[in-house]
C-alpha positions as CSV (number, residue, x, y, z in Angstrom):
1,M,-5.3,7.4,-27.0
2,K,-7.1,4.8,-24.7
3,K,-6.2,5.0,-20.8
4,I,-5.7,1.9,-18.7
5,N,-7.4,1.8,-15.3
6,I,-4.3,0.5,-13.4
7,E,-6.4,-0.3,-10.1
8,R,-8.3,-2.9,-12.3
9,H,-5.3,-4.5,-14.1
10,E,-4.7,-8.0,-13.4
11,L,-0.9,-7.4,-12.5
12,V,-1.4,-4.5,-10.1
13,P,-2.4,-5.9,-6.5
14,K,-4.9,-4.3,-4.5
15,H,-3.8,-1.2,-2.5
16,I,-5.9,0.2,0.7
17,I,-4.6,3.2,2.5
18,L,-5.2,2.3,6.3
19,S,-7.2,4.6,8.7
20,E,-5.1,6.2,11.4
21,K,-6.6,3.8,13.9
22,E,-5.7,0.8,11.4
23,R,-2.0,2.3,11.4
24,Q,-1.6,2.7,14.9
25,E,-2.9,-0.9,15.6
26,L,-0.6,-2.3,12.9
27,L,2.4,-0.5,14.4
28,E,1.5,-1.9,17.6
29,K,0.8,-5.4,16.6
30,Y,4.2,-5.9,15.1
31,G,6.1,-3.3,17.6
32,I,7.6,-1.3,14.7
33,T,7.6,2.5,13.5
34,L,7.0,3.8,10.5
35,K,10.6,4.0,9.3
36,Q,10.9,0.1,9.7
37,L,8.3,-0.4,7.0
38,P,9.2,-1.0,3.3
39,K,8.4,2.1,1.4
40,I,6.5,3.3,-1.6
41,L,6.8,6.8,-3.5
42,V,4.4,9.2,-3.2
43,S,4.8,9.5,-7.0
44,D,3.7,5.9,-7.8
45,P,0.9,5.9,-9.9
46,I,-1.5,3.7,-7.6
47,I,-0.6,6.0,-4.5
48,Q,-1.7,9.2,-6.9
49,I,-4.7,7.4,-7.9
50,L,-5.7,6.8,-4.1
51,N,-4.8,10.4,-3.3
52,G,-2.1,8.9,-0.8
53,K,-0.1,11.4,1.1
54,V,3.5,11.1,2.9
55,G,3.2,9.2,5.9
56,D,0.2,7.1,5.0
57,V,0.5,3.2,5.2
58,V,-0.8,1.2,2.2
59,K,-1.9,-2.4,2.6
60,I,-1.1,-4.5,-0.5
61,I,-3.0,-7.3,-0.9
62,R,-1.1,-10.0,-3.5
63,K,-2.8,-13.0,-5.2
64,S,-0.3,-16.1,-4.7
65,P,-0.7,-19.5,-6.3
66,T,0.5,-21.4,-3.3
67,A,-0.9,-19.3,-0.4
68,G,-4.0,-17.6,-1.9
69,E,-3.4,-14.0,-0.7
70,I,-0.3,-12.5,0.9
71,T,-0.7,-8.9,2.6
72,H,2.1,-6.4,2.7
73,Y,2.3,-3.0,4.3
74,R,4.2,0.0,2.8
75,V,4.8,3.8,4.2
76,V,4.5,6.5,1.6
77,I,7.4,8.7,1.2
78,K,8.4,11.7,-0.6
79,G,10.5,10.9,-3.7
């Protein structure tokens, strides 16, 4: 059976795990805590590929026909 690399699939947006410094800067910039971010499960296939762990913040870059690119952030949680 042929495996699909979901990181390269056209329907899967780019996911990047932020460094500790980037994570702190993001939280300070928006004046928020980790609990206020949308969540993504540690069992999500893309998080497993990226070796993400609980508490990591993931930057998700989606293509948009009207805005070009849209950036979202999610915190990795146990699930």
